[in-house]
C-alpha positions as CSV (number, residue, x, y, z in Angstrom):
1,X,121.4,85.6,64.5
2,X,123.1,84.7,61.4
3,X,122.5,85.9,57.8
4,X,122.0,83.6,54.9
5,X,123.6,85.1,51.2
6,X,121.9,82.0,48.6
7,X,123.7,82.1,45.4
8,X,123.3,81.0,42.3
9,X,125.5,77.9,41.8
10,X,127.6,79.0,38.8
11,X,128.4,82.0,40.5
12,X,129.2,80.2,43.2
13,X,131.6,78.7,41.6
14,X,133.1,81.1,39.8
15,X,133.4,82.1,44.3
16,X,135.0,79.1,44.8
17,X,137.3,78.9,41.4
18,X,138.8,82.6,41.8
19,X,139.2,81.2,45.6
20,X,141.5,78.4,44.7
21,X,143.5,80.4,42.2
22,X,144.4,82.7,45.1
23,X,145.0,80.0,47.2
24,X,147.5,78.8,44.5
25,X,149.2,81.7,43.9
26,X,149.8,82.6,47.7
27,X,151.9,78.9,48.3
28,X,154.1,79.9,45.3
29,X,154.7,83.6,46.2
30,X,155.3,81.4,49.7
31,X,157.7,79.1,47.9
32,X,159.8,81.7,45.5
33,X,160.1,84.5,48.8
34,X,161.6,81.8,50.8
35,X,164.0,80.5,48.0
36,X,165.6,83.6,47.4
37,X,165.2,84.7,51.4
38,X,170.2,85.2,51.6
39,X,171.0,82.5,54.1
40,X,174.3,83.0,56.2
41,X,177.6,80.1,55.4
42,X,177.1,78.3,58.8
43,X,173.1,77.7,57.8
44,X,174.4,76.8,53.9
45,X,177.3,74.6,55.5
46,X,174.3,72.7,57.6
47,X,172.4,72.1,54.0
48,X,175.1,70.5,52.3
49,X,176.9,68.9,55.0
50,X,180.6,69.9,54.9
51,X,183.0,71.4,56.7
52,X,184.5,74.7,57.1
53,X,186.5,73.6,54.3
54,X,184.8,72.4,51.9
55,X,183.0,75.7,52.4
56,X,186.4,77.2,51.9
57,X,186.8,75.5,48.9
58,X,183.3,75.7,47.1
59,X,183.6,79.3,47.8
60,X,186.9,80.0,45.7
61,X,186.2,78.1,43.3
62,X,182.7,80.0,42.3
63,X,180.8,76.7,42.8
64,X,177.7,77.9,44.6
65,X,177.2,82.0,44.4
66,X,178.0,83.7,46.9
67,X,177.8,87.7,48.5
68,X,180.2,88.7,51.0
69,X,179.6,91.5,53.6
70,X,183.1,92.5,55.6
71,X,184.0,88.8,56.6
72,X,179.7,87.2,56.8
73,X,179.1,85.5,53.6
74,X,175.2,85.2,52.9
75,X,174.3,83.3,50.1
76,X,170.6,82.5,48.7
77,X,169.0,79.5,49.7
78,X,167.9,78.1,45.8
79,X,171.6,78.7,44.7
80,X,171.8,75.9,47.9
81,X,169.6,74.0,46.3
82,X,170.2,73.9,42.7
83,X,173.8,72.5,43.5
84,X,172.1,70.1,45.1
85,X,170.1,69.2,42.6
86,X,172.2,69.5,40.1
87,X,174.6,67.4,42.2
88,X,171.6,64.6,42.3
89,X,171.7,60.5,42.1
90,X,169.1,58.7,40.7
91,X,168.8,55.0,42.6
92,X,168.4,52.2,40.3
93,X,165.4,50.9,39.2
C-alpha cells in the first residue's frame, strides 16, 4: 500500500525550486559536454559542408583550431559552431 507524505506548502515550493535548479544545471552541463566534444575531420567537413580541399585550406590558414595525432585530425564541436556563428549572415527585414 502506498504511503502519503504531507508537507507544508512553503517546503513543497522549496523542493520544486531546487528540482528546477538541478534540471537547469544538468541541461547546461549536457550542452557544455557536447560542445567540448572532439570530432574527426570528416564530421567537421560535413558540419561545414565543405570539400576536403577547402577543409585543408582552412587548416593551412589556421581558420579553425584543430589537433593532429599522426594523420588524424580532431576539432572541437564548439570551435566549428563558433566559426559558423562568426560567418552568420542575417536575413534582410
